[in-house]
VOGU-3710 file (C-alpha; in Angstrom, 3 decimals, decimal comma):
1> xxxxxxxxxx> -61,141/-55,867/-30,013  -60,069/-55,280/-33,639  -60,813/-51,548/-33,268  -58,613/-51,310/-30,150  -55,730/-53,015/-31,940  -56,200/-50,755/-34,960  -56,263/-47,657/-32,738  -53,140/-48,839/-30,910  -51,447/-49,432/-34,237  -52,350/-45,896/-35,346
11> xxxxxxxxxx> -50,969/-44,424/-32,083  -47,841/-46,547/-32,437  -47,360/-45,476/-36,070  -47,835/-41,816/-35,084  -45,238/-42,214/-32,298  -42,800/-43,852/-34,697  -43,393/-41,036/-37,205  -42,851/-38,391/-34,520  -39,641/-40,097/-33,414  -38,486/-40,343/-37,012
21> xxxxxxxxxx> -39,209/-36,644/-37,511  -37,201/-35,808/-34,360  -34,271/-37,938/-35,555  -34,504/-36,307/-38,962  -34,578/-32,823/-37,419  -31,617/-33,691/-35,177  -29,676/-34,958/-38,178  -30,516/-31,840/-40,190  -29,573/-29,617/-37,257  -26,382/-31,610/-36,775
31> xxxxxxxxxx> -25,445/-31,442/-40,453  -26,261/-27,717/-40,410  -23,884/-27,303/-37,465  -21,104/-29,170/-39,225  -21,674/-27,194/-42,440  -21,402/-23,916/-40,505  -18,291/-25,135/-38,619  -16,766/-26,255/-41,913  -17,485/-22,807/-43,426  -15,700/-21,097/-40,503
41> xxxxxxxxxx> -12,750/-23,475/-40,945  -12,478/-22,851/-44,714  -12,639/-19,085/-44,147  -9,789/-19,383/-41,599  -7,747/-21,413/-44,075  -8,240/-18,788/-46,777  -7,427/-15,804/-44,531  -4,291/-17,532/-43,123  -3,074/-18,484/-46,578  0,658/-18,032/-47,215
51> xxxxxxxxxx> 1,275/-18,790/-50,896  4,894/-18,448/-52,031  4,208/-15,096/-53,725  2,870/-13,577/-50,507  5,844/-14,880/-48,507  8,234/-13,252/-50,992  6,384/-9,948/-50,486  6,748/-10,341/-46,690  10,503/-11,071/-47,086  10,948/-8,017/-49,336
61> xxxxxxxxxx> 9,071/-5,841/-46,827  11,287/-7,182/-44,000  14,461/-6,257/-45,956  13,082/-2,758/-46,720  12,223/-2,168/-43,038  15,704/-3,369/-42,024  17,288/-0,732/-44,296  14,969/1,960/-42,895  15,679/0,997/-39,276  19,446/1,134/-39,869
71> xxxxxxxxxx> 19,170/4,541/-41,555  17,678/6,474/-38,629  16,249/6,088/-35,124  12,486/5,600/-35,384  12,735/5,207/-39,155  10,986/1,840/-39,079  8,766/-0,422/-37,014  11,955/-2,497/-36,686  14,145/-0,867/-34,024  17,382/-2,364/-35,465
81> xxxxxxxxxx> 19,221/-1,746/-32,183  23,010/-1,464/-32,177  24,269/-4,070/-29,683  27,890/-2,768/-29,473  28,990/-6,398/-29,883  31,623/-6,086/-32,623  33,662/-9,217/-31,848  31,757/-12,467/-31,792  33,556/-15,419/-30,152  35,844/-17,430/-32,404
91> xxxxxxxxxx> 36,521/-20,499/-30,264  40,030/-19,282/-29,302  38,838/-17,803/-25,987  40,398/-19,124/-22,781  39,722/-18,601/-19,094  36,874/-18,485/-16,566  33,843/-16,373/-17,431  30,504/-15,814/-15,739  27,025/-15,050/-17,032  23,929/-13,741/-15,293
101> xxxxxxxxxx> 20,638/-14,320/-17,117  17,712/-12,264/-15,799  14,734/-12,910/-18,052  11,751/-12,977/-15,739  10,774/-14,261/-12,318  13,723/-16,678/-12,373  17,365/-15,858/-12,954  20,383/-17,993/-13,645  24,067/-17,695/-12,784  26,478/-19,644/-14,935
111> xxxxxxxxxx> 30,264/-20,089/-15,207  32,362/-21,650/-17,938  36,005/-22,632/-18,235  37,016/-22,075/-21,852  39,971/-24,032/-23,189  40,617/-22,448/-26,590  40,390/-24,078/-30,024  41,269/-27,570/-28,871  39,073/-27,934/-25,801  36,311/-25,318/-26,254
121> xxxxxxxxxx> 34,034/-25,476/-23,159  36,040/-27,490/-20,649  33,499/-27,212/-17,860  30,262/-25,371/-17,125  28,134/-25,030/-14,011  24,930/-23,124/-13,400  22,338/-22,431/-10,762  18,774/-21,153/-11,123  16,970/-19,099/-8,482  13,558/-17,473/-8,105
131> xxxxxxxxxx> 13,064/-13,830/-7,301  10,724/-13,345/-4,313  7,564/-11,448/-5,452  8,124/-8,537/-3,018  11,477/-7,753/-4,683  9,783/-7,422/-8,096  7,961/-4,301/-6,885  10,383/-3,016/-4,210  13,451/-0,821/-4,640  16,330/-1,218/-7,143
141> xxxxxxxxxx> 18,813/-1,728/-4,276  16,755/-4,554/-2,759  16,493/-6,401/-6,097  20,134/-5,997/-7,116  21,443/-6,728/-3,606  19,544/-10,031/-3,722  20,987/-10,879/-7,160  24,547/-9,815/-6,188  24,384/-11,982/-3,039  23,323/-14,975/-5,163
151> xxxxxxxxxx> 26,205/-14,342/-7,604  28,680/-14,081/-4,678  27,395/-17,331/-3,188  27,812/-19,039/-6,570  31,359/-17,641/-6,986  32,228/-19,079/-3,550  31,520/-22,599/-4,903  34,120/-22,205/-7,686  36,208/-25,391/-7,617  39,844/-26,012/-8,487
161> xxxxxxxxxx> 38,808/-26,894/-12,064  38,153/-23,201/-12,715  41,456/-21,376/-13,049  41,557/-17,571/-12,874  45,018/-16,082/-13,619  46,430/-14,169/-10,623  45,660/-10,465/-10,347  42,635/-10,629/-12,658  39,034/-9,697/-11,970  36,319/-12,178/-12,755
171> xxxxxxxxxx> 34,301/-11,053/-15,803  30,586/-11,409/-16,388  28,162/-11,131/-19,294  24,728/-9,889/-18,212  21,662/-11,014/-20,173  18,830/-8,669/-19,245  15,615/-9,450/-21,132  13,740/-6,212/-20,566  13,506/-3,139/-22,845  16,793/-1,245/-22,524
181> xxxxxxxxxx> 18,359/1,660/-24,383  21,903/0,413/-24,838  24,560/3,163/-24,599  27,698/1,051/-24,929  28,661/-2,616/-24,649  28,470/-2,488/-20,847  25,812/0,129/-20,156  22,131/0,589/-20,873  19,204/2,409/-19,309  15,974/0,619/-18,466
191> xxxxxxxxxx> 13,087/1,845/-20,659  10,289/-0,046/-18,872  9,613/-3,176/-16,867  7,554/-6,129/-18,160  6,732/-9,675/-16,898  5,313/-8,564/-13,549  8,193/-6,316/-12,449  7,453/-2,727/-11,470  10,315/-0,954/-9,720  9,682/2,663/-10,704
201> xxxxxxxxxx> 12,993/4,014/-9,348  14,983/1,762/-11,700  13,413/3,196/-14,892  15,901/5,441/-16,673  18,787/4,035/-14,607  21,870/2,252/-15,963  21,226/-1,411/-15,196  24,916/-2,398/-15,260  25,730/0,381/-12,801  22,979/-0,842/-10,455
211> xxxxxxxxxx> 24,364/-4,395/-10,540  27,988/-3,197/-10,151  27,149/-1,026/-7,118  25,318/-3,965/-5,499  28,341/-6,234/-6,028  30,657/-3,552/-4,603  28,418/-3,210/-1,520  29,139/-6,841/-0,608  32,785/-6,791/-1,657  32,413/-8,984/-4,761
221> xxxxxxxxxx> 35,201/-8,175/-7,244  33,439/-8,803/-10,570  33,612/-6,752/-13,781  30,463/-6,584/-15,935  31,975/-6,743/-19,428  28,809/-6,837/-21,509  25,076/-6,168/-21,310  23,537/-8,621/-23,743  20,117/-9,193/-25,264  19,146/-12,907/-25,228
231> xxxxxxxxxx> 18,975/-13,104/-29,047  22,456/-11,590/-29,349  23,564/-14,222/-26,796  22,099/-16,954/-28,988  24,028/-15,554/-31,966  27,266/-15,606/-29,932  26,625/-19,171/-28,742  25,938/-20,263/-32,320  29,031/-18,524/-33,724  31,283/-20,017/-31,025
241> xxxxxxxxxx> 30,384/-23,511/-32,229  30,143/-22,694/-35,937  32,012/-19,888/-37,744  29,340/-19,826/-40,499  26,565/-18,577/-38,180  25,381/-15,190/-39,492  22,074/-14,727/-37,663  20,072/-15,996/-34,705  16,328/-16,296/-34,310  14,423/-17,023/-31,116
251> xxxxxxxxxx> 11,042/-18,717/-31,528  9,700/-19,368/-28,063  7,093/-17,591/-25,963  8,165/-14,448/-27,822  10,264/-14,001/-30,940  13,235/-11,930/-32,073  16,203/-11,993/-34,458  19,773/-10,675/-34,456  22,378/-10,784/-37,200  25,872/-9,624/-38,152
261> xxxxxxxxxx> 25,869/-6,422/-40,235  28,711/-4,594/-41,970  29,484/-1,604/-39,759  29,660/0,726/-42,790  26,093/-0,271/-43,738  24,618/1,365/-40,621  23,986/5,049/-41,502  22,704/5,858/-37,990  25,977/4,660/-36,377  27,791/7,638/-34,869
271> xxxxxxxxxx> 31,463/7,309/-34,073  34,463/5,327/-35,186  33,896/2,101/-37,079  34,973/-0,967/-35,068  38,233/-2,681/-36,065  36,370/-5,856/-36,996  34,236/-3,909/-39,489  31,176/-5,724/-38,114  28,362/-4,978/-35,699  25,663/-7,245/-34,296
281> xxxxxxxxxx> 22,190/-5,778/-34,766  19,282/-6,699/-32,494  16,329/-6,377/-34,871  13,440/-6,633/-32,376  11,593/-8,210/-35,302  8,501/-9,068/-33,238  7,380/-5,496/-33,965  7,521/-5,971/-37,765  4,291/-5,301/-39,607  3,329/-5,100/-43,241
291> xxxxxxxxxx> 0,147/-4,945/-45,331  1,269/-8,297/-46,783  0,862/-10,145/-43,456  -2,196/-12,441/-43,622  -4,211/-11,175/-40,632  -7,623/-12,519/-39,605  -10,435/-11,101/-37,468  -9,115/-13,277/-34,610  -5,705/-11,562/-34,808  -7,252/-8,105/-34,938
301> xxxxxxxxxx> -9,441/-8,677/-31,866  -6,583/-10,369/-29,977  -4,376/-7,358/-30,721  -7,072/-4,835/-29,724  -7,595/-6,612/-26,381  -3,854/-7,012/-25,665  -1,732/-4,916/-23,301  0,103/-3,390/-26,293  -2,408/-2,815/-29,133  -0,818/-2,053/-32,490
311> xxxxxxxxxx> 2,595/-3,316/-31,310  4,409/-6,648/-31,835  2,056/-7,705/-34,657  4,543/-10,201/-36,166  5,082/-11,748/-32,715  1,322/-12,065/-32,185  0,906/-14,297/-35,242  4,051/-16,452/-35,080  5,141/-16,905/-31,453  4,348/-19,470/-28,775
321> xxxxxxxxxx> 2,566/-16,993/-26,519  -0,253/-16,539/-29,040  -0,749/-19,632/-31,258  -2,882/-21,472/-28,668  -4,913/-18,336/-28,001  -5,701/-17,913/-31,732  -6,955/-21,537/-31,830  -9,119/-20,879/-28,739  -10,695/-17,841/-30,404  -11,546/-19,861/-33,545
331> xxxxxxxxxx> -13,146/-22,580/-31,365  -15,107/-19,881/-29,501  -16,618/-18,632/-32,744  -17,440/-22,203/-33,804  -19,117/-22,820/-30,424  -21,158/-19,627/-30,675  -22,155/-19,718/-34,346  -22,149/-23,450/-35,154  -22,896/-25,028/-31,732  -19,647/-26,930/-32,305
341> xxxxxxxxxx> -19,623/-28,389/-28,792  -23,425/-28,857/-28,624  -26,057/-26,445/-27,393  -23,918/-25,147/-24,522  -20,577/-23,399/-24,866  -17,968/-24,982/-22,554  -17,363/-22,304/-19,846  -13,615/-22,971/-19,832  -13,439/-22,040/-23,516  -14,128/-18,443/-22,515
351> xxxxxxxxxx> -10,913/-18,243/-20,451  -8,246/-16,309/-22,412  -4,956/-18,186/-22,920  -6,344/-21,427/-21,410  -5,126/-23,255/-24,532  -1,341/-23,066/-24,517  0,898/-23,732/-27,477  2,313/-27,000/-25,970  -1,325/-28,260/-25,943  -1,725/-27,278/-29,602
361> xxxxxxxxxx> 1,566/-29,012/-30,454  0,448/-32,219/-28,689  -2,916/-32,261/-30,534  -1,282/-31,446/-33,871  1,217/-34,281/-33,317  -1,459/-36,863/-32,420  -0,980/-39,877/-34,726  -3,448/-42,278/-33,048  -6,351/-43,442/-35,248  -8,993/-42,109/-32,845
371> xxxxxxxxxx> -6,975/-38,937/-31,991  -6,857/-39,940/-28,329  -4,549/-37,037/-27,333  -6,983/-34,498/-28,789  -9,823/-36,123/-26,853  -7,930/-36,043/-23,573  -6,835/-32,406/-24,059  -10,461/-31,393/-24,712  -11,511/-33,247/-21,581  -8,683/-32,029/-19,309
381> xxxxxxxxxx> -8,490/-28,389/-20,425  -11,934/-27,439/-21,766  -13,927/-30,032/-19,781  -15,530/-31,448/-22,952  -15,883/-35,138/-22,022  -17,472/-36,527/-25,184  -15,897/-35,430/-28,445  -16,525/-37,167/-31,741  -13,752/-38,139/-34,126  -15,146/-35,620/-36,631
391> xxxxxxxxxx> -14,777/-32,838/-34,042  -11,249/-33,925/-33,143  -10,190/-33,987/-36,797  -11,501/-30,457/-37,278  -9,568/-29,227/-34,234  -6,335/-30,758/-35,568  -6,972/-28,933/-38,845  -7,350/-25,592/-36,997  -4,032/-26,231/-35,194  -2,408/-27,045/-38,525
401> xxxxxxxxxx> -3,665/-23,860/-40,223  -2,536/-21,566/-37,372  0,874/-23,232/-36,857  1,580/-23,447/-40,599  0,960/-19,726/-41,035  3,338/-18,976/-38,143  6,086/-21,276/-39,401  5,882/-20,061/-43,015  5,970/-16,405/-41,950  8,990/-17,140/-39,728
411> xxxxxxxxxx> 10,743/-18,584/-42,803  9,825/-15,448/-44,778  11,386/-13,319/-42,019  14,621/-15,346/-42,261  14,582/-14,896/-46,054  14,304/-11,118/-45,432  17,553/-11,213/-43,397  19,303/-13,296/-46,083  18,128/-10,794/-48,724  19,471/-7,850/-46,731
421> xxxxxxxxxx> 22,865/-9,602/-46,535  22,838/-10,640/-50,200  22,860/-14,307/-49,196  19,599/-15,285/-50,907  21,405/-16,041/-54,167  24,462/-18,076/-55,151  27,286/-16,039/-56,655  29,349/-17,780/-59,288  32,540/-19,317/-57,999  31,659/-18,435/-54,395
431> xxxxxxxxxx> 31,081/-21,118/-51,809  29,496/-19,294/-48,881  27,579/-21,124/-46,192  24,948/-19,280/-44,140  23,903/-20,825/-40,828  20,937/-19,508/-38,834  21,098/-20,399/-35,123  17,604/-21,054/-33,800  16,590/-21,253/-30,158  13,294/-21,355/-28,277
441> xxxxxxxxxx> 10,761/-23,941/-27,157  8,387/-23,352/-30,080  11,070/-24,366/-32,587  12,600/-27,064/-30,392  9,470/-28,817/-29,065  6,903/-28,397/-31,868  8,053/-30,764/-34,665  5,325/-29,778/-37,167  6,207/-26,086/-36,765  9,945/-26,754/-37,070
451> xxxxxxxxxx> 9,649/-28,988/-40,155  7,277/-26,571/-41,860  9,693/-23,653/-41,272  12,684/-25,569/-42,666  10,751/-26,836/-45,717  9,315/-23,377/-46,426  12,770/-21,802/-46,374  13,930/-24,423/-48,905  10,854/-23,700/-51,043  11,594/-19,945/-51,014
461> xxxxxxxxxx> 15,336/-20,236/-51,658  15,190/-22,902/-54,354  17,254/-26,054/-54,529  20,652/-24,539/-55,345  20,698/-21,764/-52,703  19,087/-23,893/-49,982  22,093/-26,223/-50,119  24,211/-23,409/-48,658  21,663/-22,222/-46,026  21,334/-24,230/-42,823
471> xxxxxxxxxx> 18,973/-23,825/-39,878  20,588/-25,183/-36,705  19,204/-25,605/-33,178  21,358/-23,594/-30,781  20,448/-24,575/-27,244  20,834/-22,239/-24,282  22,403/-19,443/-26,302  21,202/-16,712/-23,975  23,027/-18,217/-20,979  26,371/-19,356/-22,322
481> xxxxxxxxxx> 26,279/-16,681/-25,061  26,628/-13,858/-22,521  29,679/-15,554/-20,964  31,192/-15,998/-24,441  30,657/-12,314/-25,272  32,344/-11,414/-21,963  35,256/-13,588/-23,158  35,427/-12,137/-26,697  35,322/-8,562/-25,271  37,494/-9,234/-22,199
491> xxxxxxxx> 39,304/-6,213/-20,707  42,491/-8,333/-20,780  42,496/-9,055/-24,539  44,555/-5,933/-25,368  47,122/-6,988/-22,726  47,396/-10,481/-24,227  47,713/-9,192/-27,792  50,386/-6,596/-27,057
//
């Protein structure tokens, strides 16, 4: 009996030892995984680093490229497009003005009644419509006839509050967010379609002419006063409300900047200088690139696999379209090389762009002790039901690294504009205020990104200068901005002045 007990004890001890070994191995494997994941994270942090010195180099490079782009066509990665907007709104404008905003699969028609200095925007109304998919690939006439009919229908709802002086045409500002070669304030030829549109016969055609002919076909008496880029619209909207606005930046799905330049500082400008002595420049800054930009392997592969490799590099590291995708690619590498999510890689993690920037913003903003939001996002989007607190913390850190790089580089870009305008220093006895109008969901709805951008700009400018530089949210610039540019360039201004 004693031998049986002894044997059982030996078997039991062996089983306990084996179990202990398995636990030990699991712990070692687990700690090895975390060590590898931690190494990937630290490498990301290092490669995305944006110390002040590097940001100053980026700002200097931006200013140099701005000069080059203004000197000659194709002289820089920055297109520095002449917008032909030489009179930004002042707040004195009066009357009824329309705007049409075609930026993608939806378009918006808007009208404003402007009441001059005292009343500003007396009333505004707008309507949003979707473009049926078949019109996105049909003929130019079909698309513009549909849009013109919608504008006419909207005009028909104009109430008694909107007063158009007798004998005057209604005037419209047209925001068209596709690549266009602008020829004058109210004409521009389509270079190419994006965002799912492909109407071959419209390429190379004057977009304003196409819209005007469509309105004439249905008997709508409307004059297209200006063809406006959405960033230029944001600048106009900002300036209307604040005379100190000198530049506008959009940080949303994509990114761009526009600013007010001295007309005599544009060597490539052919023709008479405008009376105002100023010209709004559409930088197309998403295409900026420099050896000083902190690029990682994730950025390089993302760019190589994109629809436009080698283009829009700045946009691909700072804008809302890409931040979530960069985070997904980091998590993919952690899953593959460090078994971050366990032995199996979550299948959903392999889907490009499944992690959107609003998801990243929500995880980054999670203040709960157990990071509940991060857990639910992992469950809902990547179908990872059981995530440890350690894992969640690491994911928040990845979001922080990627968003911080984007926000700090955006601030460096703004510093580049201020440098070009000589507004990055304080001149003795001069009290100039420089306001940057900012629009876009990334800036508006991602608090960590927004705060980081504002604080970085202060850090770069120093205490004294940063007191005279303000970043201001300018909502819906692209819509109302086009109507305001139609007002500030109205065909009836000369009549009123004479």
